[in-house]
KEZATOR-338466 format. One record per residue (C-alpha): x, y, z. Coordinates in steps of 0.02 Angstrom, whole numbers, plus 50000, padded with zeros to 5 digits. Layout:
N
XYZ/...
This chain:
581
521315095851834/522065111551786/523825102451758/522895089251662/522405102151551/524055109251531/524795093051498/523775088251361/524465083851202/523395097151113/524385110951171/525925105551066/525075104750902/524125121550948/526075128850951/526405122250795/524915127250686/525615146250768/527465141350711/527115130250532/526545138750382/526325121950299/525345113250416/524205131050416/524005127950224/523655109550243/522235111350360/521445125350269/521595114450111/520805099250208/519285109350244/519195119050092/519165101150010/517805094250138/516795107450079/517175107749902/516855089949915/515115091249982/514655103549847/515285092249711/514175076549796/512585087349787/512835090849625/513215073449575/511945067849669/510535081149585/511295075149411/510925054349469/509085059049528/508585067349362/509065049149278/508085034449236/509185024049330/508755031749491/506855025849470/507345009449383/508725006549523/508165016949675/509385006749777/510935005749670/510865023549663/510515027649847/512025017049865/513055027449746/512545042549832/512935037250004/514575032449960/515295044649836/515465056849977/516415045750105/517595038849989/518095057749923/518265063050110/519305048350151/520435050749978/520785069050043/521165066450220/522435050850173/523075063150039/523305078450179/524135063050302/525425057550160/525965075150110/526225077050288/527175063350299/528115066850132/528765084250165/528915080250370/528015097350409/528255092950602/530305090450582/530195110850668/531285115250843/529405114950902/529205099050867/530775090450926/530665100051086/528565093851111/529395076151063/530695076751200/529555084951331/528445072951453/526775069651354/525895055851302/525815059951131/527205068650991/526105081550897/526385070650748/525605056250816/524545069350879/524075075850737/524115057750649/522635052150755/521495066950737/521805063750552/521545043450590/519825047550691/519215059050524/519425041850415/518455030250561/517055042250576/516945044350392/516945024850374/515655022250509/514485036050452/514685026650281/514475010150351/512965015450454/511815022750302/512425009050182/511664996850284/509884999150304/510115002250113/510774984150067/509384978650207/507884988750096/508664979249954/508374963650020/506754966950072/506294972249900/506834955749827/505894945549948/504124956249908/504654950849731/504414935149775/502904937749876/501994948249729/502524934349637/501714920649712/499954933849731/500204932249549/500154914549535/498744914049655/497574927049559/498074917549411/498874932649334/498664950549346/497384961849241/498884972549161/499944955249096/500114954748894/499574941948795/498894929148942/500664928249007/500044916849170/499254904449049/500824903248935/501914899449100/500684888249193/499654874549149/498104870449265/498074849749316/496294845249364/496134834149522/495624816549507/494004819149583/493064834949604/492434845149742/491284837049856/489834847949800/489794844049632/489174826649575/490454817549513/489824814749328/489594834349308/491404832849359/491824821349245/490854829149091/491474846649111/493374840449096/492974834748917/492744849748861/493784865848852/492214877048932/492154865849054/493774866149112/494184883249106/492534882849233/493434870449339/495064881749338/494004894949407/493004885249523/493124888849736/492094877649839/491134884349957/492744886350078/493384898749958/494664883049893/495274880649731/495474865649636/496624856849539/498554863749524/499524872349407/501134866149314/502554876549269/502774871549080/504344883249053/505724887249143/506344902449243/504534907949247/504974919449398/506444928249288/505154929449130/503774936449254/505144949049336/505504954249153/503704959149142/503394967849270/504974978149229/504334981749073/502674986449124/503554999749221/504775008049091/502975009348998/502395018549171/503965029049188/503975033148981/502085039348987/502565051649140/504035058249053/503345059748866/501555067948924/500415051048872/499705052049071/498275055649147/499095074449196/499215079149004/500835086649046/502695078949043/502965074149240/504695079849292/506015069149360/507385074649501/506125087349557/505465090449747/504315083249790/504385067549661/502905066649522/503485049549470/503445031749585/505195023949586/505025006049551/505135001049709/503565012749782/502715007749594/502684988749682/502084996149838/500615006949772/500174990049680/500044977749803/498894993149918/497724992749759/497764974249748/498864974549598/497834985049495/498704993549356/499635012249410/498955025349282/500235037249235/499815053449308/498295048949392/499025057149553/499285076349594/501065080449604/501875076649771/501075059349806/502315048749733/503475059249859/501965056350025/501855039849988/503655039050012/503685048750167/502215039450235/503025022650221/503135012950406/504735018350465/505335002750545/507104998550660/508054999950489/507825017050513/508685016850684/510415008950608/511075024350556/510995031250707/511695015150827/512765013250728/513775029450717/513585029750904/514345014250913/515745021950818/515695038050936/515905025251091/517325018350991/518295032350957/518155041351138/518735025251214/520285025951098/520555044551167/520375036151322/518825048251385/518055041051521/516555033651468/515755032151645/515455049451655/514985051251476/513665036351526/513055045851668/512865062551599/511995054251443/510885042151537/510175058851653/509895069051473/509005053751415/507705051751573/507275070651565/507195070851366/505885055151395/504915063151509/504825078251423/504225067751234/503065057551329/501865059151227/502655062351074/503365044751076/501915038951115/500975045450983/502795040050859/502535020150922/500705019150896/501015027950707/502305014150696/501135001950756/499695005750627/500705006850488/501434990950527/500154980150565/499024990050422/497544990950562/497085004150458/497725013350298/497435031150205/495555026550138/494915014350256/493185020250302/493045018450498/491935021450645/492685027050803/491985023150979/490985039850981/490035033850841/490955045750725/491095037450543/492245042650415/493565039750297/495645040150347/496425053850282/498155057450348/498985045850471/500695056650547/501655051650694/500775065650795/498925064350745/497595056050613/496535064250508/494775056550503/493615065850367/491855064250401/490955052050261/489795066750200/491145079550220/490485088950353/491945088950479/493885082950500/494285071750661/495995076750717/496365061650847/498095059250937/498815045850870/498995037451027/497215034451052/496835025450920/497795011850982/496685009351135/495175014051049/493895001750976/493645006250797/492404997150672/493504996450497/492174994750364/493734991450214/494834980950295/494994961950228/493214963750151/492964960749964/491054962849981/489804968650094/487694969950083/486814983349980/484934981450024/483354990149968/481744987550091/480064993249978/478434986750004/476904978749902/475114979349915/474314964149999/473084962749818/474664958749740/475314940849756/476854940949848/477584925849742/477394937149586/478314953249710/479494942249736/479854937549574/480074956149496/481234959549643/482174944349591/482174950749400/482784968649475/484254960149564/484714951549419/484684966849302/485734977449461/487324963949440/487194964349265/487064982349217/487674994349373/489344998249339/490525012849406/491145025949277/492625014349227/491415000349165/491584988349317/490084980949401/489694988149583/489034971049626/489944957449645/489874942249530/490204924149531/490504925249355/490594943049265/489274944949155/490384950449017/491024934048979/489534930548922/489624941648789/491334936648739/492144950248813/493564951048938/493084950549118/492894969649195/493884961749363/492064962949466/492554944049534/494304942349533/494244942249732/492724931349754/493284917749845/491394909349898/489884906349807/488784920749841/486844916449847/486304932649778/484984941749733/484164938049895/482324942649923/481394939050082/479754946650147/480164953850306/478524962350377/476594964450363/476564982850390/474864989050410/474724995350219/475874984650132/476874968950150/478824972850175/480114964050052/482034965250053/483264963249912/484884958949937/486524958149819/488394959649881/489514977049834/491504976549818/491664990349957/490595002150091/490505016849967/489645007149814/488035002949886/487355018949886/487355021449708/486625004249690/485295004749800/484935022549689/484925014149547/483934997349613/482605007949673/482215016349517/482095000249435/480794993749575/479995008249512/479905004749338/479604986949344/478114987649483/477365000249341/477704987249203/476864971349303/475584984049408/476104980849569/475584993849689/476705000749810/475625008249954/475535025849993/476135026050191/474575033450253/472765027350270/471865022950093/469875022050083/469505013849929/467815020249831/467875009049700/467264989649648/468614979149719/467924963149596/468294977649451/470074981649531/470334960849535/469794959549379/471244972249321/472384961949409/471994947449335/472404954149149/473994957549186/474154940949287/475094931649125/476564942949131/476884941849316/476674923449287/478164921949172/479424932549267/478794921149435/479114907349325/480864914149242/481834921449417/480744913649556/480484919849718/482234919849779/482264906349888/483614892249818/482734878749936/481164880249849/480604868549684/480204886549593/482074894849635/482154900849463/483704903149364/484804887449408/486454895049468/488034885449369/
């Protein structure tokens, strides 16, 4: 073994380095050049990151940043190699003696092979890092087409200009109407503009729209893409001009990022069901965090796998015993695998959760131990779930969530019921009480909104349209016919007849405000209609029942009017109240 080491061709090269000043200068120039190229590349990358181009064309920017360093490094190595070949640096007595020695490679060949190795490493590094960028760019194009299909499905996004969808597509009615609509009514609606609009937005009881849309302008996809780019350009300009929710100029090219790139901007729109992204609405660093939290896939392993393949190829070229290397690395990998077993389980659980979107940050979930909270942060090691009332934060190893039974109150749920229970006196007519509660339910649907003016209770048709105003979007995701409000008699209690009012709200958290506001409405409407909510205690009457009955009879016309107008909430009954469109 020692004799083999002595005969290695690296030793003549070492003698050359000791005796040849020009070769030493060449190597110093090579090392200094690589250091300079790295520093220059960092500066150029910083400049690119601060330009608008890097936000509107993030993949092209990454491509340029990844290729600059290898390109300059390759040029430097090739230049040094050419310099050595031109000036014959190996034409020394040491080189001549080494060439005649019993070695496999002459110093000239050995040095050329070392330089070629560097070039191969640089090229391998470049290819390894360019492939994921190309794949990510292709994936972004596919997702752009997916966004376009969603745009067609939703008949435009809320932030479109000038009703773009109906400029490009025209609704074509089917020959026959839906099975649940009488044919005569369907044909009558086709004769009016309002009727056609109603049919265009109509969904069957199975959540299926009727008719189809015909493209009336060519290159609709290109027009839509241009519209989306204009939206992002306005978002970016608002961020850098200070005309945003933060009220300050957001900086480019800083860490953590304060502005979404166009790819992250599109991803955030998908997560929020294509609601407009408000500039400056998130704190600094949110954009960077969203990029880091994007699920890691196999594409992130491509650079490592490719580079390892290049190293193996180079080792084979240098005639290294790959069996020994494989045995040593295999044993090392097994040891590391046992040491990092739980870490890898957590990591692959993280990949599964993020890739399949089992739950995402912001979802309200219930764990096996009945802990209910909002998913705060998902990491490759642990997941943080904040209690719904901010009482605590549960920190759970991510791998445990894969095997656990989790109830997700937010996933694929466009509406949930909000139920208010109330009791009324036995002296009140239950049908009249039901009609008052129907009135409360209808008031709640029209009047209860969030801070942005959007209705918290989902609608079959946005009430603002009846006022000739644009829809607030509360009916955008409703694909079924909702029977609401609902009123039911639930129990004969010891001191009251119990009723329940049902409405459907758009998410889990909305029910609490809706219930609170509805209870206030019920109290006011019950006072107005002289309906008594009995105390939850034994009541001893000292008054004349006949006198109390006379008082009830006096206000009976008011209750009868409400009963006639709103019905009792039973749609199968003849007194169903408001007729549904």
